[in-house]
N, CA, C and O atoms as a GROMACS GRO file, in nm:
protein
  576
    1MET      N    1   0.084  -0.116   0.000
    1MET     CA    2   0.000   0.000   0.000
    1MET      C    3   0.090   0.124   0.000
    1MET      O    4   0.196   0.125   0.062
    2LYS      N    5   0.045   0.229  -0.070
    2LYS     CA    6   0.117   0.356  -0.074
    2LYS      C    7   0.064   0.443   0.038
    2LYS      O    8  -0.055   0.473   0.046
    3LEU      N    9   0.157   0.485   0.126
    3LEU     CA   10   0.120   0.569   0.240
    3LEU      C   11   0.183   0.707   0.227
    3LEU      O   12   0.304   0.720   0.208
    4GLY      N   13   0.099   0.808   0.238
    4GLY     CA   14   0.149   0.944   0.244
    4GLY      C   15   0.171   0.982   0.389
    4GLY      O   16   0.099   0.937   0.478
    5PHE      N   17   0.271   1.064   0.414
    5PHE     CA   18   0.303   1.110   0.548
    5PHE      C   19   0.325   1.261   0.546
    5PHE      O   20   0.382   1.315   0.451
    6ALA      N   21   0.278   1.328   0.652
    6ALA     CA   22   0.305   1.470   0.668
    6ALA      C   23   0.298   1.503   0.817
    6ALA      O   24   0.225   1.440   0.894
    7SER      N   25   0.376   1.604   0.855
    7SER     CA   26   0.374   1.650   0.993
    7SER      C   27   0.421   1.793   1.000
    7SER      O   28   0.474   1.848   0.903
    8ASP      N   29   0.401   1.852   1.116
    8ASP     CA   30   0.468   1.977   1.146
    8ASP      C   31   0.589   1.944   1.233
    8ASP      O   32   0.623   1.826   1.251
    9HIS      N   33   0.655   2.045   1.287
    9HIS     CA   34   0.774   2.022   1.370
    9HIS      C   35   0.741   1.941   1.495
    9HIS      O   36   0.823   1.860   1.539
   10ALA      N   37   0.622   1.962   1.553
   10ALA     CA   38   0.586   1.893   1.677
   10ALA      C   39   0.550   1.747   1.655
   10ALA      O   40   0.538   1.671   1.751
   11GLY      N   41   0.534   1.707   1.530
   11GLY     CA   42   0.505   1.568   1.499
   11GLY      C   43   0.613   1.499   1.420
   11GLY      O   44   0.599   1.383   1.381
   12PHE      N   45   0.723   1.571   1.395
   12PHE     CA   46   0.828   1.520   1.307
   12PHE      C   47   0.886   1.386   1.352
   12PHE      O   48   0.900   1.295   1.271
   13ASP      N   49   0.920   1.373   1.479
   13ASP     CA   50   0.984   1.249   1.526
   13ASP      C   51   0.892   1.128   1.511
   13ASP      O   52   0.936   1.022   1.469
   14LEU      N   53   0.765   1.145   1.545
   14LEU     CA   54   0.672   1.032   1.532
   14LEU      C   55   0.646   1.001   1.385
   14LEU      O   56   0.634   0.884   1.347
   15LYS      N   57   0.638   1.104   1.302
   15LYS     CA   58   0.622   1.080   1.157
   15LYS      C   59   0.736   0.996   1.105
   15LYS      O   60   0.714   0.899   1.031
   16GLU      N   61   0.858   1.031   1.141
   16GLU     CA   62   0.975   0.956   1.094
   16GLU      C   63   0.972   0.812   1.144
   16GLU      O   64   1.006   0.720   1.070
   17ARG      N   65   0.933   0.793   1.267
   17ARG     CA   66   0.924   0.657   1.322
   17ARG      C   67   0.817   0.575   1.248
   17ARG      O   68   0.839   0.459   1.216
   18LEU      N   69   0.701   0.635   1.222
   18LEU     CA   70   0.594   0.564   1.153
   18LEU      C   71   0.631   0.536   1.008
   18LEU      O   72   0.591   0.433   0.953
   19LYS      N   73   0.705   0.625   0.944
   19LYS     CA   74   0.754   0.599   0.809
   19LYS      C   75   0.846   0.478   0.809
   19LYS      O   76   0.833   0.390   0.723
   20ALA      N   77   0.936   0.471   0.905
   20ALA     CA   78   1.028   0.356   0.914
   20ALA      C   79   0.949   0.228   0.937
   20ALA      O   80   0.980   0.125   0.876
   21TRP      N   81   0.849   0.233   1.022
   21TRP     CA   82   0.764   0.117   1.047
   21TRP      C   83   0.696   0.073   0.917
   21TRP      O   84   0.691  -0.046   0.886
   22ALA      N   85   0.643   0.170   0.844
   22ALA     CA   86   0.573   0.138   0.718
   22ALA      C   87   0.666   0.071   0.618
   22ALA      O   88   0.629  -0.027   0.555
   23LEU      N   89   0.786   0.124   0.605
   23LEU     CA   90   0.883   0.063   0.513
   23LEU      C   91   0.919  -0.079   0.556
   23LEU      O   92   0.929  -0.169   0.473
   24GLU      N   93   0.938  -0.099   0.686
   24GLU     CA   94   0.969  -0.233   0.738
   24GLU      C   95   0.856  -0.332   0.711
   24GLU      O   96   0.880  -0.453   0.703
   25HIS      N   97   0.734  -0.282   0.697
   25HIS     CA   98   0.619  -0.369   0.673
   25HIS      C   99   0.577  -0.372   0.526
   25HIS      O  100   0.465  -0.411   0.494
   26GLY      N  101   0.667  -0.329   0.438
   26GLY     CA  102   0.646  -0.346   0.294
   26GLY      C  103   0.561  -0.241   0.226
   26GLY      O  104   0.518  -0.263   0.112
   27HIS      N  105   0.536  -0.129   0.290
   27HIS     CA  106   0.457  -0.023   0.228
   27HIS      C  107   0.547   0.075   0.154
   27HIS      O  108   0.664   0.093   0.189
   28GLU      N  109   0.492   0.136   0.051
   28GLU     CA  110   0.560   0.247  -0.016
   28GLU      C  111   0.531   0.374   0.064
   28GLU      O  112   0.424   0.386   0.124
   29VAL      N  113   0.625   0.466   0.066
   29VAL     CA  114   0.612   0.588   0.145
   29VAL      C  115   0.632   0.711   0.057
   29VAL      O  116   0.726   0.718  -0.022
   30VAL      N  117   0.543   0.807   0.073
   30VAL     CA  118   0.555   0.938   0.010
   30VAL      C  119   0.553   1.040   0.123
   30VAL      O  120   0.456   1.046   0.199
   31ASP      N  121   0.657   1.120   0.134
   31ASP     CA  122   0.670   1.215   0.243
   31ASP      C  123   0.642   1.356   0.191
   31ASP      O  124   0.710   1.405   0.101
   32PHE      N  125   0.541   1.420   0.250
   32PHE     CA  126   0.504   1.556   0.212
   32PHE      C  127   0.562   1.660   0.307
   32PHE      O  128   0.526   1.778   0.299
   33GLY      N  129   0.654   1.619   0.396
   33GLY     CA  130   0.720   1.711   0.487
   33GLY      C  131   0.649   1.717   0.622
   33GLY      O  132   0.544   1.657   0.642
   34THR      N  133   0.706   1.786   0.705
   34THR     CA  134   0.823   1.869   0.708
   34THR      C  135   0.949   1.782   0.715
   34THR      O  136   0.942   1.662   0.741
   35ASP      N  137   1.062   1.846   0.692
   35ASP     CA  138   1.187   1.772   0.685
   35ASP      C  139   1.276   1.791   0.807
   35ASP      O  140   1.393   1.752   0.805
   36GLY      N  141   1.222   1.850   0.914
   36GLY     CA  142   1.304   1.870   1.033
   36GLY      C  143   1.221   1.922   1.148
   36GLY      O  144   1.099   1.937   1.136
   37ALA      N  145   1.287   1.950   1.258
   37ALA     CA  146   1.219   1.992   1.379
   37ALA      C  147   1.207   2.144   1.393
   37ALA      O  148   1.164   2.193   1.497
   38GLY      N  149   1.245   2.219   1.290
   38GLY     CA  150   1.229   2.364   1.294
   38GLY      C  151   1.082   2.402   1.285
   38GLY      O  152   1.005   2.335   1.217
   39SER      N  153   1.043   2.508   1.352
   39SER     CA  154   0.903   2.548   1.361
   39SER      C  155   0.842   2.576   1.223
   39SER      O  156   0.896   2.653   1.144
   40VAL      N  157   0.728   2.511   1.198
   40VAL     CA  158   0.650   2.529   1.074
   40VAL      C  159   0.502   2.526   1.112
   40VAL      O  160   0.467   2.499   1.227
   41ASP      N  161   0.416   2.554   1.016
   41ASP     CA  162   0.273   2.557   1.039
   41ASP      C  163   0.208   2.430   0.985
   41ASP      O  164   0.220   2.397   0.867
   42TYR      N  165   0.137   2.358   1.074
   42TYR     CA  166   0.076   2.230   1.036
   42TYR      C  167  -0.020   2.239   0.917
   42TYR      O  168  -0.024   2.145   0.838
   43PRO      N  169  -0.098   2.348   0.899
   43PRO     CA  170  -0.188   2.349   0.784
   43PRO      C  171  -0.116   2.338   0.650
   43PRO      O  172  -0.167   2.276   0.557
   44ASP      N  173   0.004   2.396   0.641
   44ASP     CA  174   0.078   2.390   0.514
   44ASP      C  175   0.104   2.246   0.472
   44ASP      O  176   0.094   2.212   0.354
   45PHE      N  177   0.137   2.161   0.568
   45PHE     CA  178   0.171   2.023   0.536
   45PHE      C  179   0.047   1.936   0.522
   45PHE      O  180   0.046   1.842   0.442
   46ALA      N  181  -0.057   1.965   0.597
   46ALA     CA  182  -0.184   1.894   0.579
   46ALA      C  183  -0.239   1.921   0.440
   46ALA      O  184  -0.283   1.829   0.371
   47HIS      N  185  -0.236   2.047   0.398
   47HIS     CA  186  -0.287   2.082   0.265
   47HIS      C  187  -0.203   2.019   0.155
   47HIS      O  188  -0.257   1.965   0.058
   48ARG      N  189  -0.072   2.024   0.169
   48ARG     CA  190   0.017   1.964   0.068
   48ARG      C  191  -0.014   1.815   0.053
   48ARG      O  192  -0.023   1.764  -0.059
   49ALA      N  193  -0.029   1.745   0.164
   49ALA     CA  194  -0.056   1.600   0.159
   49ALA      C  195  -0.194   1.571   0.102
   49ALA      O  196  -0.210   1.480   0.021
   50ALA      N  197  -0.294   1.648   0.143
   50ALA     CA  198  -0.430   1.627   0.093
   50ALA      C  199  -0.438   1.655  -0.057
   50ALA      O  200  -0.507   1.584  -0.130
   51GLU      N  201  -0.368   1.756  -0.102
   51GLU     CA  202  -0.367   1.789  -0.244
   51GLU      C  203  -0.289   1.686  -0.325
   51GLU      O  204  -0.304   1.680  -0.447
   52GLY      N  205  -0.207   1.606  -0.260
   52GLY     CA  206  -0.133   1.498  -0.326
   52GLY      C  207  -0.208   1.366  -0.321
   52GLY      O  208  -0.147   1.259  -0.329
   53ARG      N  209  -0.338   1.371  -0.307
   53ARG     CA  210  -0.425   1.253  -0.291
   53ARG      C  211  -0.401   1.144  -0.395
   53ARG      O  212  -0.417   1.026  -0.365
   54ASP      N  213  -0.362   1.182  -0.515
   54ASP     CA  214  -0.339   1.083  -0.621
   54ASP      C  215  -0.209   1.005  -0.600
   54ASP      O  216  -0.180   0.912  -0.676
   55ARG      N  217  -0.130   1.041  -0.498
   55ARG     CA  218  -0.001   0.976  -0.475
   55ARG      C  219  -0.003   0.879  -0.357
   55ARG      O  220   0.099   0.817  -0.327
   56TRP      N  221  -0.117   0.863  -0.289
   56TRP     CA  222  -0.124   0.773  -0.175
   56TRP      C  223  -0.258   0.702  -0.168
   56TRP      O  224  -0.360   0.748  -0.220
   57ASP      N  225  -0.255   0.586  -0.101
   57ASP     CA  226  -0.379   0.512  -0.074
   57ASP      C  227  -0.436   0.549   0.062
   57ASP      O  228  -0.557   0.559   0.079
   58ARG      N  229  -0.348   0.570   0.159
   58ARG     CA  230  -0.386   0.615   0.293
   58ARG      C  231  -0.284   0.719   0.337
   58ARG      O  232  -0.169   0.719   0.294
   59LEU      N  233  -0.331   0.809   0.423
   59LEU     CA  234  -0.249   0.922   0.466
   59LEU      C  235  -0.229   0.918   0.617
   59LEU      O  236  -0.323   0.889   0.692
   60VAL      N  237  -0.108   0.947   0.662
   60VAL     CA  238  -0.073   0.952   0.803
   60VAL      C  239  -0.024   1.093   0.836
   60VAL      O  240   0.072   1.141   0.776
   61LEU      N  241  -0.092   1.158   0.930
   61LEU     CA  242  -0.061   1.296   0.966
   61LEU      C  243  -0.027   1.303   1.114
   61LEU      O  244  -0.086   1.234   1.196
   62VAL      N  245   0.071   1.388   1.148
   62VAL     CA  246   0.112   1.403   1.287
   62VAL      C  247   0.142   1.549   1.318
   62VAL      O  248   0.213   1.616   1.243
   63CYS      N  249   0.086   1.596   1.428
   63CYS     CA  250   0.126   1.725   1.484
   63CYS      C  251   0.136   1.705   1.635
   63CYS      O  252   0.134   1.591   1.682
   64GLY      N  253   0.146   1.810   1.711
   64GLY     CA  254   0.162   1.795   1.855
   64GLY      C  255   0.045   1.722   1.920
   64GLY      O  256   0.065   1.631   2.000
   65SER      N  257  -0.076   1.763   1.885
   65SER     CA  258  -0.196   1.702   1.943
   65SER      C  259  -0.271   1.613   1.844
   65SER      O  260  -0.349   1.528   1.886
   66GLY      N  261  -0.248   1.632   1.716
   66GLY     CA  262  -0.324   1.563   1.612
   66GLY      C  263  -0.450   1.636   1.572
   66GLY      O  264  -0.509   1.607   1.469
   67ILE      N  265  -0.491   1.731   1.652
   67ILE     CA  266  -0.617   1.802   1.628
   67ILE      C  267  -0.605   1.895   1.508
   67ILE      O  268  -0.683   1.884   1.413
   68GLY      N  269  -0.510   1.986   1.511
   68GLY     CA  270  -0.499   2.086   1.406
   68GLY      C  271  -0.476   2.027   1.268
   68GLY      O  272  -0.540   2.067   1.171
   69ILE      N  273  -0.385   1.932   1.259
   69ILE     CA  274  -0.351   1.875   1.129
   69ILE      C  275  -0.468   1.796   1.072
   69ILE      O  276  -0.488   1.794   0.950
   70SER      N  277  -0.546   1.730   1.158
   70SER     CA  278  -0.663   1.657   1.109
   70SER      C  279  -0.772   1.754   1.063
   70SER      O  280  -0.839   1.729   0.963
   71MET      N  281  -0.789   1.864   1.136
   71MET     CA  282  -0.889   1.963   1.095
   71MET      C  283  -0.854   2.023   0.959
   71MET      O  284  -0.940   2.039   0.873
   72ALA      N  285  -0.727   2.056   0.940
   72ALA     CA  286  -0.684   2.114   0.812
   72ALA      C  287  -0.704   2.015   0.698
   72ALA      O  288  -0.753   2.053   0.591
   73ALA      N  289  -0.668   1.890   0.719
   73ALA     CA  290  -0.684   1.790   0.613
   73ALA      C  291  -0.831   1.770   0.579
   73ALA      O  292  -0.865   1.754   0.462
   74ASN      N  293  -0.916   1.770   0.678
   74ASN     CA  294  -1.059   1.746   0.654
   74ASN      C  295  -1.129   1.859   0.581
   74ASN      O  296  -1.246   1.846   0.545
   75ARG      N  297  -1.061   1.968   0.558
   75ARG     CA  298  -1.118   2.076   0.476
   75ARG      C  299  -1.118   2.040   0.328
   75ARG      O  300  -1.182   2.108   0.247
   76HIS      N  301  -1.049   1.934   0.292
   76HIS     CA  302  -1.038   1.895   0.151
   76HIS      C  303  -1.142   1.790   0.115
   76HIS      O  304  -1.166   1.695   0.189
   77ALA      N  305  -1.204   1.810   0.000
   77ALA     CA  306  -1.301   1.713  -0.051
   77ALA      C  307  -1.235   1.577  -0.062
   77ALA      O  308  -1.122   1.566  -0.110
   78GLY      N  309  -1.304   1.475  -0.020
   78GLY     CA  310  -1.256   1.339  -0.034
   78GLY      C  311  -1.164   1.292   0.077
   78GLY      O  312  -1.124   1.176   0.079
   79ILE      N  313  -1.129   1.379   0.168
   79ILE     CA  314  -1.044   1.339   0.281
   79ILE      C  315  -1.134   1.312   0.401
   79ILE      O  316  -1.217   1.394   0.439
   80ARG      N  317  -1.115   1.195   0.459
   80ARG     CA  318  -1.185   1.157   0.581
   80ARG      C  319  -1.077   1.117   0.682
   80ARG      O  320  -1.038   1.001   0.690
   81CYS      N  321  -1.032   1.216   0.758
   81CYS     CA  322  -0.922   1.196   0.851
   81CYS      C  323  -0.975   1.178   0.993
   81CYS      O  324  -1.056   1.258   1.040
   82ALA      N  325  -0.930   1.073   1.058
   82ALA     CA  326  -0.971   1.045   1.196
   82ALA      C  327  -0.853   1.064   1.290
   82ALA      O  328  -0.744   1.011   1.266
   83LEU      N  329  -0.874   1.140   1.396
   83LEU     CA  330  -0.777   1.153   1.502
   83LEU      C  331  -0.792   1.029   1.590
   83LEU      O  332  -0.898   1.008   1.649
   84VAL      N  333  -0.689   0.949   1.597
   84VAL     CA  334  -0.696   0.818   1.662
   84VAL      C  335  -0.616   0.818   1.792
   84VAL      O  336  -0.500   0.857   1.795
   85THR      N  337  -0.683   0.773   1.900
   85THR     CA  338  -0.619   0.765   2.030
   85THR      C  339  -0.639   0.630   2.098
   85THR      O  340  -0.606   0.612   2.215
   86SER      N  341  -0.695   0.534   2.023
   86SER     CA  342  -0.716   0.401   2.080
   86SER      C  343  -0.728   0.299   1.967
   86SER      O  344  -0.745   0.334   1.850
   87GLN      N  345  -0.719   0.172   2.004
   87GLN     CA  346  -0.738   0.066   1.906
   87GLN      C  347  -0.880   0.070   1.849
   87GLN      O  348  -0.900   0.049   1.730
   88ASP      N  349  -0.978   0.098   1.934
   88ASP     CA  350  -1.117   0.108   1.887
   88ASP      C  351  -1.132   0.220   1.785
   88ASP      O  352  -1.199   0.203   1.684
   89HIS      N  353  -1.072   0.336   1.813
   89HIS     CA  354  -1.077   0.446   1.716
   89HIS      C  355  -1.020   0.403   1.582
   89HIS      O  356  -1.078   0.431   1.477
   90ALA      N  357  -0.906   0.335   1.585
   90ALA     CA  358  -0.839   0.293   1.461
   90ALA      C  359  -0.928   0.199   1.381
   90ALA      O  360  -0.940   0.213   1.259
   91ALA      N  361  -0.990   0.104   1.448
   91ALA     CA  362  -1.077   0.007   1.378
   91ALA      C  363  -1.205   0.073   1.330
   91ALA      O  364  -1.244   0.054   1.214
   92LEU      N  365  -1.271   0.149   1.416
   92LEU     CA  366  -1.400   0.208   1.379
   92LEU      C  367  -1.386   0.316   1.272
   92LEU      O  368  -1.476   0.334   1.190
   93ALA      N  369  -1.273   0.386   1.272
   93ALA     CA  370  -1.250   0.487   1.167
   93ALA      C  371  -1.258   0.422   1.029
   93ALA      O  372  -1.309   0.481   0.934
   94ARG      N  373  -1.207   0.300   1.020
   94ARG     CA  374  -1.212   0.228   0.892
   94ARG      C  375  -1.348   0.157   0.874
   94ARG      O  376  -1.412   0.173   0.770
   95GLN      N  377  -1.390   0.080   0.973
   95GLN     CA  378  -1.511  -0.002   0.961
   95GLN      C  379  -1.636   0.081   0.930
   95GLN      O  380  -1.713   0.047   0.840
   96HIS      N  381  -1.655   0.188   1.004
   96HIS     CA  382  -1.779   0.264   0.995
   96HIS      C  383  -1.768   0.392   0.914
   96HIS      O  384  -1.868   0.439   0.860
   97ASN      N  385  -1.648   0.450   0.906
   97ASN     CA  386  -1.634   0.582   0.844
   97ASN      C  387  -1.550   0.583   0.717
   97ASN      O  388  -1.536   0.687   0.654
   98ASP      N  389  -1.495   0.468   0.679
   98ASP     CA  390  -1.410   0.458   0.561
   98ASP      C  391  -1.304   0.567   0.558
   98ASP      O  392  -1.275   0.625   0.454
   99ALA      N  393  -1.245   0.594   0.675
   99ALA     CA  394  -1.140   0.696   0.684
   99ALA      C  395  -1.025   0.657   0.592
   99ALA      O  396  -0.984   0.541   0.588
  100ASN      N  397  -0.973   0.756   0.520
  100ASN     CA  398  -0.857   0.732   0.435
  100ASN      C  399  -0.733   0.803   0.488
  100ASN      O  400  -0.626   0.798   0.427
  101ALA      N  401  -0.748   0.868   0.603
  101ALA     CA  402  -0.636   0.936   0.667
  101ALA      C  403  -0.648   0.919   0.818
  101ALA      O  404  -0.758   0.913   0.873
  102ILE      N  405  -0.533   0.912   0.882
  102ILE     CA  406  -0.526   0.896   1.027
  102ILE      C  407  -0.434   1.005   1.081
  102ILE      O  408  -0.333   1.038   1.020
  103ALA      N  409  -0.471   1.059   1.197
  103ALA     CA  410  -0.389   1.162   1.259
  103ALA      C  411  -0.351   1.120   1.400
  103ALA      O  412  -0.428   1.055   1.471
  104PHE      N  413  -0.230   1.158   1.437
  104PHE     CA  414  -0.176   1.131   1.570
  104PHE      C  415  -0.124   1.260   1.631
  104PHE      O  416  -0.083   1.352   1.561
  105GLY      N  417  -0.126   1.264   1.763
  105GLY     CA  418  -0.061   1.370   1.838
  105GLY      C  419   0.066   1.316   1.901
  105GLY      O  420   0.060   1.231   1.990
  106GLN      N  421   0.181   1.364   1.855
  106GLN     CA  422   0.308   1.313   1.907
  106GLN      C  423   0.320   1.336   2.057
  106GLN      O  424   0.377   1.254   2.128
  107ARG      N  425   0.268   1.446   2.106
  107ARG     CA  426   0.279   1.478   2.248
  107ARG      C  427   0.186   1.392   2.334
  107ARG      O  428   0.199   1.389   2.456
  108LEU      N  429   0.091   1.323   2.271
  108LEU     CA  430  -0.012   1.252   2.345
  108LEU      C  431  -0.016   1.102   2.319
  108LEU      O  432  -0.089   1.029   2.386
  109THR      N  433   0.062   1.054   2.223
  109THR     CA  434   0.056   0.913   2.182
  109THR      C  435   0.194   0.850   2.191
  109THR      O  436   0.288   0.897   2.128
  110GLU      N  437   0.205   0.744   2.268
  110GLU     CA  438   0.330   0.670   2.277
  110GLU      C  439   0.362   0.608   2.141
  110GLU      O  440   0.271   0.557   2.075
  111PRO      N  441   0.486   0.611   2.097
  111PRO     CA  442   0.521   0.560   1.964
  111PRO      C  443   0.477   0.415   1.938
  111PRO      O  444   0.426   0.386   1.830
  112LEU      N  445   0.496   0.326   2.033
  112LEU     CA  446   0.454   0.186   2.011
  112LEU      C  447   0.304   0.175   1.994
  112LEU      O  448   0.256   0.094   1.915
  113LEU      N  449   0.229   0.256   2.068
  113LEU     CA  450   0.084   0.257   2.051
  113LEU      C  451   0.047   0.311   1.913
  113LEU      O  452  -0.041   0.257   1.847
  114ALA      N  453   0.114   0.418   1.870
  114ALA     CA  454   0.086   0.472   1.738
  114ALA      C  455   0.110   0.368   1.630
  114ALA      O  456   0.031   0.356   1.536
  115GLU      N  457   0.217   0.291   1.642
  115GLU     CA  458   0.244   0.184   1.545
  115GLU      C  459   0.131   0.082   1.546
  115GLU      O  460   0.087   0.038   1.439
  116SER      N  461   0.083   0.044   1.663
  116SER     CA  462  -0.024  -0.056   1.670
  116SER      C  463  -0.154   0.000   1.613
  116SER      O  464  -0.227  -0.072   1.545
  117TYR      N  465  -0.182   0.128   1.639
  117TYR     CA  466  -0.303   0.190   1.583
  117TYR      C  467  -0.294   0.198   1.431
  117TYR      O  468  -0.392   0.175   1.361
  118LEU      N  469  -0.175   0.231   1.380
  118LEU     CA  470  -0.157   0.238   1.236
  118LEU      C  471  -0.177   0.102   1.172
  118LEU      O  472  -0.241   0.092   1.067
  119LYS      N  473  -0.125  -0.002   1.232
  119LYS     CA  474  -0.144  -0.137   1.178
  119LYS      C  475  -0.292  -0.172   1.171
  119LYS      O  476  -0.339  -0.223   1.070
  120ILE      N  477  -0.365  -0.146   1.278
  120ILE     CA  478  -0.509  -0.173   1.279
  120ILE      C  479  -0.578  -0.093   1.169
  120ILE      O  480  -0.661  -0.147   1.096
  121PHE      N  481  -0.544   0.033   1.158
  121PHE     CA  482  -0.604   0.121   1.057
  121PHE      C  483  -0.581   0.066   0.916
  121PHE      O  484  -0.672   0.068   0.832
  122LEU      N  485  -0.460   0.018   0.890
  122LEU     CA  486  -0.428  -0.032   0.757
  122LEU      C  487  -0.491  -0.168   0.729
  122LEU      O  488  -0.523  -0.199   0.614
  123ASP      N  489  -0.507  -0.249   0.831
  123ASP     CA  490  -0.557  -0.385   0.814
  123ASP      C  491  -0.709  -0.397   0.817
  123ASP      O  492  -0.763  -0.500   0.778
  124THR      N  493  -0.779  -0.295   0.862
  124THR     CA  494  -0.924  -0.302   0.882
  124THR      C  495  -0.998  -0.256   0.758
  124THR      O  496  -0.975  -0.146   0.709
  125PRO      N  497  -1.087  -0.339   0.706
  125PRO     CA  498  -1.166  -0.299   0.590
  125PRO      C  499  -1.289  -0.215   0.629
  125PRO      O  500  -1.336  -0.220   0.742
  126PHE      N  501  -1.340  -0.140   0.534
  126PHE     CA  502  -1.466  -0.068   0.548
  126PHE      C  503  -1.578  -0.169   0.538
  126PHE      O  504  -1.578  -0.253   0.448
  127GLU      N  505  -1.675  -0.162   0.629
  127GLU     CA  506  -1.786  -0.256   0.630
  127GLU      C  507  -1.891  -0.226   0.524
  127GLU      O  508  -1.965  -0.315   0.483
  128GLY      N  509  -1.898  -0.103   0.478
  128GLY     CA  510  -1.998  -0.067   0.378
  128GLY      C  511  -2.138  -0.080   0.434
  128GLY      O  512  -2.163  -0.044   0.550
  129GLY      N  513  -2.230  -0.131   0.352
  129GLY     CA  514  -2.368  -0.151   0.398
  129GLY      C  515  -2.430  -0.023   0.451
  129GLY      O  516  -2.427   0.081   0.385
  130ARG      N  517  -2.487  -0.032   0.571
  130ARG     CA  518  -2.558   0.082   0.630
  130ARG      C  519  -2.466   0.203   0.650
  130ARG      O  520  -2.512   0.316   0.658
  131HIS      N  521  -2.334   0.177   0.658
  131HIS     CA  522  -2.240   0.287   0.680
  131HIS      C  523  -2.213   0.368   0.554
  131HIS      O  524  -2.175   0.484   0.562
  132GLN      N  525  -2.232   0.307   0.437
  132GLN     CA  526  -2.201   0.377   0.312
  132GLN      C  527  -2.283   0.504   0.296
  132GLN      O  528  -2.229   0.608   0.258
  133GLY      N  529  -2.411   0.497   0.323
  133GLY     CA  530  -2.495   0.616   0.311
  133GLY      C  531  -2.450   0.728   0.402
  133GLY      O  532  -2.455   0.846   0.364
  134ARG      N  533  -2.406   0.693   0.520
  134ARG     CA  534  -2.358   0.794   0.615
  134ARG      C  535  -2.228   0.857   0.566
  134ARG      O  536  -2.207   0.978   0.577
  135VAL      N  537  -2.141   0.772   0.514
  135VAL     CA  538  -2.015   0.824   0.460
  135VAL      C  539  -2.044   0.919   0.343
  135VAL      O  540  -1.979   1.022   0.329
  136ASN      N  541  -2.141   0.883   0.261
  136ASN     CA  542  -2.177   0.970   0.149
  136ASN      C  543  -2.222   1.108   0.196
  136ASN      O  544  -2.199   1.207   0.127
  137LYS      N  545  -2.284   1.114   0.312
  137LYS     CA  546  -2.334   1.241   0.364
  137LYS      C  547  -2.224   1.328   0.427
  137LYS      O  548  -2.250   1.443   0.461
  138ILE      N  549  -2.105   1.275   0.442
  138ILE     CA  550  -1.995   1.352   0.501
  138ILE      C  551  -1.954   1.467   0.410
  138ILE      O  552  -1.928   1.577   0.459
  139GLU      N  553  -1.948   1.444   0.280
  139GLU     CA  554  -1.907   1.549   0.186
  139GLU      C  555  -2.006   1.665   0.192
  139GLU      O  556  -2.127   1.645   0.179
  140ILE      N  557  -1.956   1.784   0.213
  140ILE     CA  558  -2.041   1.903   0.217
  140ILE      C  559  -2.044   1.961   0.076
  140ILE      O  560  -1.940   1.994   0.019
  141ARG      N  561  -2.161   1.972   0.023
  141ARG     CA  562  -2.176   2.026  -0.113
  141ARG      C  563  -2.129   2.170  -0.118
  141ARG      O  564  -2.167   2.252  -0.034
  142GLY      N  565  -2.047   2.201  -0.215
  142GLY     CA  566  -2.000   2.337  -0.235
  142GLY      C  567  -1.892   2.381  -0.136
  142GLY      O  568  -1.852   2.497  -0.134
  143CYS      N  569  -1.846   2.288  -0.057
  143CYS     CA  570  -1.746   2.325   0.045
  143CYS      C  571  -1.611   2.351  -0.017
  143CYS      O  572  -1.578   2.467  -0.041
  144CYS      N  573  -1.538   2.257  -0.041
  144CYS     CA  574  -1.394   2.277  -0.062
  144CYS      C  575  -1.352   2.272  -0.205
  144CYS      O  576  -1.233   2.287  -0.236
   0.00000   0.00000   0.00000
């Protein structure tokens, strides 16, 4: 699977760790930045990654809390980014919401837990059925 990655400075270390994990598990990686721990603005990298939608199958975003970067990404049509803080969140984001992007907060998520949540997110299929209609209603007409 092709995975896109993006972070701000506060998520850089976890992004790099998750990229390494992805490569070790046979995934292709596309990095939309940032390239270091110098202060940057998370929306710039969320937008860059979301606009590169044709280059990834799933997207992994990291900032200090995970909140800002997920909000910025979700402004884009076709992006369904879930801020994940548990195994249940990781599974349900895929099963019920067909999330194609996952966000983490480096300051709030232990790296080993983030790896386990990412694995669940990548391995869990969308259930479809009754959930499909709800997912269809997520897109706001005329929004982005």
